[in-house]
MARZALO-195749 format. One line per field, with one value per residue (C-alpha): residue number from 1; residue in one letter; x, y, z. Coordinates in pm, whole numbers, plus 50000, padded with zeros to 5 digits. Example, Ala and Ser with C-alpha at 12.3 -4.5 7.8 and 13.67 -1.06 7.14 Angstrom:
<sites>
num 1/2
residuo A/S
east 51230/51367
north 49550/49894
up 50780/50714
</sites>
This chain:
<sites>
num 1/2/3/4/5/6/7/8/9/10/11/12/13/14/15/16/17/18/19/20/21/22/23/24/25/26/27/28/29/30/31/32/33/34/35/36/37/38/39/40/41/42/43/44/45/46/47/48/49/50/51/52/53/54/55/56/57/58/59/60/61/62/63/64/65/66/67/68/69/70/71/72/73/74/75/76/77/78/79/80/81/82/83/84/85/86/87/88/89/90/91/92/93/94/95/96/97/98/99/100/101/102/103/104/105/106/107/108/109/110/111/112/113/114/115/116/117/118/119/120/121/122/123/124/125/126/127/128/129/130/131/132/133/134/135/136/137/138/139/140/141/142/143/144/145/146/147/148/149/150/151/152/153/154/155/156/157/158/159/160/161/162/163/164/165/166/167/168/169/170/171/172/173/174/175/176/177/178/179/180/181/182/183/184/185/186/187/188/189/190/191/192/193/194/195/196/197/198/199/200/201/202/203/204/205/206/207/208/209/210/211/212/213/214/215/216/217/218/219/220/221/222/223/224/225/226/227/228/229/230/231/232/233/234/235/236/237/238/239/240/241/242/243/244/245/246/247/248/249/250/251/252/253/254/255/256/257/258/259/260/261/262/263/264/265/266/267/268/269/270/271/272/273/274/275/276/277/278/279/280/281/282/283/284/285/286/287/288/289/290/291/292/293/294/295/296/297/298/299/300/301/302/303/304/305/306/307/308/309/310/311/312/313/314/315/316/317/318/319/320/321/322/323/324/325/326/327/328/329/330/331/332/333/334/335/336/337/338/339/340/341/342/343/344/345/346/347/348/349/350/351/352/353/354/355/356/357/358/359/360/361/362/363/364/365/366/367/368/369/370/371/372/373/374/375/376/377/378/379/380/381/382/383/384/385/386/387/388/389/390/391/392/393/394/395/396/397/398/399/400/401/402/403/404/405/406/407/408/409/410/411/412/413/414/415/416/417/418/419/420/421/422/423/424/425/426/427/428/429/430/431/432/433/434/435/436/437/438/439/440/441/442/443/444/445/446/447/448/449/450/451/452/453/454/455/456/457/458/459/460/461/462/463/464/465/466/467/468/469/470/471/472/473/474/475/476/477/478/479/480/481/482/483/484/485/486/487/488/489/490/491/492/493/494/495/496/497/498/499/500/501/502/503/504/505/506/507/508/509/510/511/512/513/514/515/516/517/518/519/520/521/522/523/524/525/526/527/528/529/530/531/532/533/534/535/536/537/538/539/540/541/542/543/544/545/546/547/548/549/550/551/552/553/554/555/556/557/558/559/560/561/562/563/564/565/566/567/568/569/570/571/572
residuo X/X/X/X/X/X/X/X/X/X/X/X/X/X/X/X/X/X/X/X/X/X/X/X/X/X/X/X/X/X/X/X/X/X/X/X/X/X/X/X/X/X/X/X/X/X/X/X/X/X/X/X/X/X/X/X/X/X/X/X/X/X/X/X/X/X/X/X/X/X/X/X/X/X/X/X/X/X/X/X/X/X/X/X/X/X/X/X/X/X/X/X/X/X/X/X/X/X/X/X/X/X/X/X/X/X/X/X/X/X/X/X/X/X/X/X/X/X/X/X/X/X/X/X/X/X/X/X/X/X/X/X/X/X/X/X/X/X/X/X/X/X/X/X/X/X/X/X/X/X/X/X/X/X/X/X/X/X/X/X/X/X/X/X/X/X/X/X/X/X/X/X/X/X/X/X/X/X/X/X/X/X/X/X/X/X/X/X/X/X/X/X/X/X/X/X/X/X/X/X/X/X/X/X/X/X/X/X/X/X/X/X/X/X/X/X/X/X/X/X/X/X/X/X/X/X/X/X/X/X/X/X/X/X/X/X/X/X/X/X/X/X/X/X/X/X/X/X/X/X/X/X/X/X/X/X/X/X/X/X/X/X/X/X/X/X/X/X/X/X/X/X/X/X/X/X/X/X/X/X/X/X/X/X/X/X/X/X/X/X/X/X/X/X/X/X/X/X/X/X/X/X/X/X/X/X/X/X/X/X/X/X/X/X/X/X/X/X/X/X/X/X/X/X/X/X/X/X/X/X/X/X/X/X/X/X/X/X/X/X/X/X/X/X/X/X/X/X/X/X/X/X/X/X/X/X/X/X/X/X/X/X/X/X/X/X/X/X/X/X/X/X/X/X/X/X/X/X/X/X/X/X/X/X/X/X/X/X/X/X/X/X/X/X/X/X/X/X/X/X/X/X/X/X/X/X/X/X/X/X/X/X/X/X/X/X/X/X/X/X/X/X/X/X/X/X/X/X/X/X/X/X/X/X/X/X/X/X/X/X/X/X/X/X/X/X/X/X/X/X/X/X/X/X/X/X/X/X/X/X/X/X/X/X/X/X/X/X/X/X/X/X/X/X/X/X/X/X/X/X/X/X/X/X/X/X/X/X/X/X/X/X/X/X/X/X/X/X/X/X/X/X/X/X/X/X/X/X/X/X/X/X/X/X/X/X/X/X/X/X/X/X/X/X/X/X/X/X/X/X/X/X/X/X/X/X/X/X/X/X/X/X/X/X/X/X/X/X/X/X/X/X/X/X/X/X/X/X/X/X/X/X/X/X/X/X/X/X/X/X/X/X
east 47015/47161/47295/47328/47192/47530/47549/47191/47270/47563/47335/47072/47324/47456/47104/47040/47362/47245/46897/46743/46467/46285/46599/46670/46321/46364/46681/46549/46241/46463/46664/46342/46251/46577/46576/46209/46282/46538/46368/46627/46563/46196/46280/46517/46253/46009/46257/46304/45932/45859/46117/45980/45631/45470/45338/45088/45349/45602/45356/45316/45694/45726/45435/45599/45918/45710/45564/45920/46002/45689/45879/46108/46072/46264/46002/45729/45918/45949/45575/45526/45741/45541/45211/45334/45423/45074/44908/44777/44884/44672/44811/45161/45127/45007/45298/45551/45425/45439/45803/45892/45727/45909/46237/46359/46703/46590/46357/46445/46371/46045/45939/46025/45812/45523/45545/45543/45231/45059/45141/44981/44662/44555/44191/44100/44342/44422/44156/43861/43715/43491/43583/43316/43277/43472/43462/43829/44137/44469/44741/45092/45395/45738/46053/46178/46026/45937/46231/46256/46421/46438/46723/47052/47112/46754/46777/47098/46941/46923/47064/47218/47087/46870/46508/46557/46388/46055/46060/46103/45806/45598/45702/45552/45219/45216/45265/44981/44747/44830/44746/44423/44342/44282/44317/44630/44856/45202/45225/45548/45515/45153/45166/45143/44792/44523/44238/44249/43868/43878/44085/43935/43582/43635/43398/43694/44034/44305/44659/44920/45240/45574/45760/45963/45810/46034/45950/45577/45355/44976/44736/44454/44108/44210/44211/44577/44754/45125/45342/45621/45876/46015/46243/46280/46049/45957/45971/46226/46117/46084/46394/46593/46493/46794/46621/46387/46194/45835/45875/46137/45877/45806/45483/45328/45418/45293/44959/44912/44778/44439/44591/44927/45028/45335/45497/45575/45385/45671/45654/45277/45313/45587/45395/45030/45103/45191/44996/44636/44545/44465/44766/44755/45008/45015/45353/45478/45395/45683/45585/45862/46091/45842/45934/45658/45719/45953/46275/46320/46667/46988/47099/47290/47616/47404/47196/47512/47665/47346/47349/47713/47637/47347/47560/47857/47852/47888/48236/48326/48627/48769/48744/49063/49047/49369/49347/49718/49786/49433/49547/49761/49482/49233/49459/49522/49151/49061/49325/49164/48817/48636/48302/48122/48220/48585/48615/48449/48685/48989/48893/48851/48578/48420/48062/48041/47770/47686/47580/47439/47366/47224/47245/47289/47649/47566/47297/47445/47162/47307/47574/47805/48119/47999/47863/48212/48390/48151/48174/48555/48568/48311/48501/48804/48608/48403/48614/48312/48151/48153/47991/47870/47804/47587/47621/47415/47587/47554/47936/47970/48302/48412/48517/48669/48433/48657/48730/48367/48279/48553/48453/48076/48031/48345/48567/48517/48720/48711/48904/49142/49003/49131/49242/48980/49131/48980/48914/48603/48419/48347/48193/48019/47867/47730/47366/47161/46838/46547/46629/46995/46909/46663/46929/47171/46910/46860/47231/47241/47164/47134/47066/47242/47104/47253/47077/47042/46682/46464/46141/46053/46375/46283/46605/46551/46188/46290/46538/46270/46034/46296/46308/46640/46663/46742/47011/46886/46789/46419/46352/46180/46017/46155/45950/45644/45776/46092/46083/46258/46002/46135/46487/46798/46771/47076/47038/47055/47083/46916/47146/47136/47246/47621/47785/47799/47432/47324/47502/47345/46985/46997/46813/46907/46810/46688/46770/46851/46967/47323/47467/47800/48033/48030/47652/47678/47940/47718/47413/47616/47727/47369/47247/47519/47438/47059/46934/46811/46452/46468/46619/46330/46081/46233/46251/45882/45789/45985/45824/45476/45536/45609/45319/45068/45189/45324/45097/44826/44546/44671/44651/44316/44157/44290/44165/43828/43772/43892/43675/43366/43433/43493/43173/42965/43171/43319/43682/43624
north 20564/20882/21031/21405/21613/21619/21238/21215/21467/21255/20952/21154/21300/20950/20822/21120/21057/20699/20827/20624/20874/20665/20645/21011/21104/20881/21055/21403/21338/21252/21569/21772/21599/21715/22063/22153/22525/22491/22592/22421/22083/22095/22205/21911/21676/21815/21744/21384/21319/21468/21244/20942/21017/21128/21454/21545/21490/21689/21977/21960/21981/22281/22460/22397/22559/22850/22914/22956/23207/23334/23559/23284/23286/22958/22768/22920/22801/22450/22446/22548/22256/22022/22154/22096/21736/21687/21829/22144/22373/22678/22662/22619/22941/23135/23014/23087/23443/23478/23356/23595/23892/23810/23859/23501/23494/23250/23506/23409/23041/23127/23342/23054/22815/23060/23087/22708/22686/22932/22704/22414/22625/22441/22551/22434/22152/21965/22023/22044/22360/22520/22253/22098/21730/21524/21159/21091/21241/21060/21093/20972/20904/20741/20711/21038/21337/21339/21382/21731/21639/21986/22096/21908/21939/21844/21548/21437/21418/21056/20906/20568/20540/20256/20264/20586/20422/20433/20813/20782/20546/20796/21068/20864/20830/21203/21284/21049/21204/21550/21446/21288/21603/21395/21577/21457/21554/21429/21354/21329/21079/20965/20774/21107/21177/21066/21029/21172/21181/21478/21671/21571/21606/21344/21051/20816/20887/20675/20652/20518/20440/20345/20140/19822/19592/19697/20067/20027/20323/20354/20648/20608/20674/20601/20293/20201/20074/19999/19989/19738/19605/19251/19054/18706/18405/18420/18655/18621/18350/18417/18202/18431/18744/18951/19121/19044/19362/19289/19496/19254/18988/19063/18866/19008/19367/19334/19213/19538/19761/19701/19623/19581/19715/19546/19655/19312/18989/18791/19000/18952/18574/18574/18793/18692/18337/18449/18769/18811/19126/19161/19190/19348/19435/19816/19945/20295/20521/20632/20976/21233/21057/20979/21114/21249/20979/20682/20710/20670/20523/20535/20870/21083/21266/21580/21413/21314/21661/21822/21593/21678/22049/22001/21780/22016/22020/21642/21496/21145/20931/20640/20286/20214/19910/19742/19646/19615/19974/20113/20433/20516/20422/20640/20941/20885/20841/21153/21350/21240/21349/21504/21624/21419/21643/21647/21272/21206/21451/21292/20945/21066/20816/20837/20750/20690/20460/20516/20231/20335/20180/20362/20195/20230/20121/19986/19752/19402/19297/19499/19239/19491/19276/19056/19371/19525/19209/19152/19513/19525/19216/19369/19700/19516/19451/19772/20089/20319/20172/20366/20253/20522/20416/20656/20550/20666/20697/20919/20945/21180/21366/21182/20849/20794/20645/20352/20260/20254/20053/19802/19775/19755/19565/19367/19286/18942/18801/18457/18540/18780/19060/19092/19436/19644/19952/20119/20460/20311/20292/20615/20655/20937/20953/21303/21387/21472/21666/21509/21714/21609/21243/21254/21410/21131/20873/21058/21026/20651/20396/20109/20064/19766/19580/19261/19259/18947/19055/19367/19477/19719/19873/20239/20344/20077/20186/20552/20465/20270/20568/20776/20517/20358/19993/19769/19503/19330/19021/18929/18776/18895/19237/19261/18957/19185/19415/19274/19040/18989/19229/19531/19433/19230/18972/18858/18493/18419/18108/18039/17946/17976/18303/18310/18387/18761/18789/18559/18780/19096/18970/18725/18454/18088/17833/18105/18117/18423/18490/18510/18618/18531/18783/18574/18612/18987/19007/18812/19029/19347/19217/19124/19471/19643/19441/19474/19657/20014/19903/19649/19912/20150/19868/19777/20144/20195/19874/19980/20323/20172/19911/20184/20400/20116/19947/20244/20533/20718/20492/20199/20411/20561/20218/20089/20394/20385/20020/20071/20377/20198/19907/20136/20329/20015/19876/19580/19668/19826
up 71718/71853/71532/71523/71235/71058/71052/70925/70652/70532/70509/70325/70082/70007/69938/69709/69517/69466/69364/69644/69712/69973/70189/70123/70247/70555/70666/70579/70792/71089/71033/71042/71368/71522/71365/71308/71279/70999/70674/70451/70612/70516/70162/70119/70259/70002/69721/69833/69873/69531/69363/69550/69417/69749/69610/69882/70154/69949/69935/70314/70358/70125/70299/70638/70503/70373/70720/70844/70570/70391/70147/70008/69628/69596/69796/69580/69270/69413/69478/69113/68994/69216/69078/68723/68805/68950/68639/68811/68530/68621/68975/68827/68628/68933/69144/68869/68840/69218/69226/68945/69115/69437/69250/69200/69036/68762/68605/68244/68303/68481/68185/67950/68158/68152/67773/67748/67962/67729/67435/67618/67646/67955/67953/67602/67530/67846/68106/67870/68026/67764/67509/67291/67360/67107/67015/67073/67233/67206/67468/67384/67601/67576/67790/67637/67462/67090/66856/66701/66372/66220/66448/66464/66838/66916/66679/66851/67197/67306/66986/67052/67408/67532/67408/67207/66908/67095/67067/66689/66676/66875/66630/66345/66525/66607/66238/66145/66404/66275/65919/66039/66244/66557/66891/67068/67356/67453/67825/68022/68308/68257/68585/68770/68635/68881/68627/68275/68260/68499/68243/67912/67775/67503/67491/67441/67595/67438/67570/67326/67513/67362/67621/67663/67927/68216/68166/68109/68201/68180/68201/68452/68315/67955/67733/67731/67420/67438/67126/67167/66919/66951/66721/66872/66851/67219/67516/67793/68038/68415/68470/68240/68430/68534/68829/69118/69038/68935/68620/68487/68400/68034/67990/68307/68220/67863/68001/68198/67916/67758/67420/67247/66906/66762/66433/66285/66221/66372/66690/66715/66700/66964/67209/67177/67291/67644/67720/67829/67632/67258/67025/66679/66411/66394/66272/66341/66044/65821/65692/65732/65485/65211/64869/64644/64385/64326/64129/63757/63807/64007/64151/63902/63966/64002/64276/64461/64422/64556/64858/64916/64925/65166/65391/65404/65785/65819/65867/65745/65840/65640/65772/65968/66197/66301/66670/66749/66648/66678/66847/66545/66305/66494/66465/66096/66021/66217/66026/65698/65806/65513/65381/65119/64822/64931/64978/64641/64474/64642/64519/64161/64073/63729/63827/64202/64337/64702/64929/65268/65606/65910/66251/66626/66678/67026/66891/66855/66625/66336/66241/66074/66041/65749/65581/65592/65486/65196/65078/65094/64874/64640/64617/64478/64157/64146/64131/64174/64487/64815/65140/65382/65741/65943/66306/66604/66942/67250/67254/66956/66951/67267/67114/66772/66512/66413/66772/66875/66563/66653/67018/66971/66644/66562/66862/67015/67303/67143/66824/66656/66441/66088/65967/65785/65624/65320/65168/65004/65336/65524/65869/66052/66399/66341/66411/66101/66072/65887/65577/65585/65635/65346/65126/65223/65121/64793/64711/64780/64510/64759/65130/65292/65595/65744/66084/66295/66368/66372/66538/66253/66110/66063/65880/65613/65571/65548/65274/65085/65122/64936/64656/64759/64653/64954/64966/65276/65468/65460/65803/66127/66072/65718/65618/65614/65341/65178/64879/64547/64401/64590/64702/64644/64921/65119/65225/65599/65814/66147/66436/66818/66973/67013/67349/67284/67188/67470/67721/67576/67554/67848/67657/67614/67351/67116/66746/66539/66182/66054/65720/65564/65403/65083/65055/65114/64840/64601/64676/64617/64276/64187/64282/64080/63771/63765/63451/63482/63420/63702/63933/63859/63923/64261/64358/64278/64461/64771/64768/64732/65003/65258/65139/65169/65490/65686/65592/65782/65663/65873/66189/66083/66035/66367/66557/66382/66476/66833/66898/66767/67004/67301/67240/67262/67549/67364/67449/67790
</sites>
């Protein structure tokens, strides 16, 4: 074509900016053909090939660059990164030490990587060298790393983003495996492992993945189980696919693993009709939130005060939605931002009762508008009721809480939005540690859920595990554990997806569940008026429901049965 190296570099840089690694590698290869003695061209080709998944060719490119400058610590470091991606952890450590000793400027980061490799203990944990042969080793993976809930910034990573709930589900399985003392390893990018049997001495290697269909990953050499949550009565049909990419076909992708674990009975029925692999109900364990015992009654003022002290770093804003002057309302709400003790003191309530809801504000299934309308009507007749909304969003501190609530949960192009302004409803988008979230549950008398549909509903289950009495719908996943025995049930009606939900989920002719504000109001009044003895009964029933359905024993039984089948070749 006659392009010079500068023109080719522009094309390559554009492909890299667009993360089109195959095109990037194509142009970089042509640059190397024109300038074979330029070390940097080979390094850039190595980067592109590594990102495109051509690891052997990437290594060749880096080694070619190294022949041009044998003392280049940066090339050695890039070879170390490539070795880590390929699972060659001993080789990675050697290359990292070599780059460090050659005086690489990123010495601190290299030392940190070396410390991390020591924690992995490659010889005894991952590769199986010198390891006694075991019956079972479990490998886990998800689109993102496990959630570290003991640190606020770590807990905030990924909150509100697409598919982040899969990492929370993986966390529950990790906790169960730890309690069961089953060997397990978290793998990032399992597709990069050529054959796990070369690295593990276990008799059975089990990979539990946590992926939606379009992001499915399997581990070669292992029995692959994928955990997948689904809340509609059927999967998306091929005609409803939004992409020509092969991964967009839900039924085909869900048939790739050896087995599917789905957290709800409703999800199992929807999926097993169209996939070719076995499907079982295996919910994610709920362990980190579980209280030692159920409650004797509603939280006392002392319980609420204690929670307020422990949540002193969390800022709440009052509900202030009025679209025509939303900018003004946002500023006023931000100015009134307050901690929980301060806002309770400012309201001067005699015996406050806290109602709580925790949700991803970008998730249209949450159906927050009737919850707000029903609570505002309820608050007119109950001077002590306060609703706390704990939202998850990746836009913390960048967008105002009321505005994002309006835009994501309430605004609709087809109608006008009524004003919602109240100092009895308070919102936070702050990230909470596990301890802080548990304390928030402990202060709440009731947990409110009005979702259109759920695949498992971990926040509701966590609240129940703390003894909070639910005021909730009882359909989809909730049908497995919600009843009049352990909750105040909000009635719902089945109707087709509206335009907004249809556009979000790209499904047609599908029904979902709707609630009315009047029914929310009625359920709130019923919950307020239940006798103390009935409250204690529902609290104990909620606590027991989570313990029995979402404890370690469910996972233990499933693993025990699966391993026995695999040993005799029934599930191979």
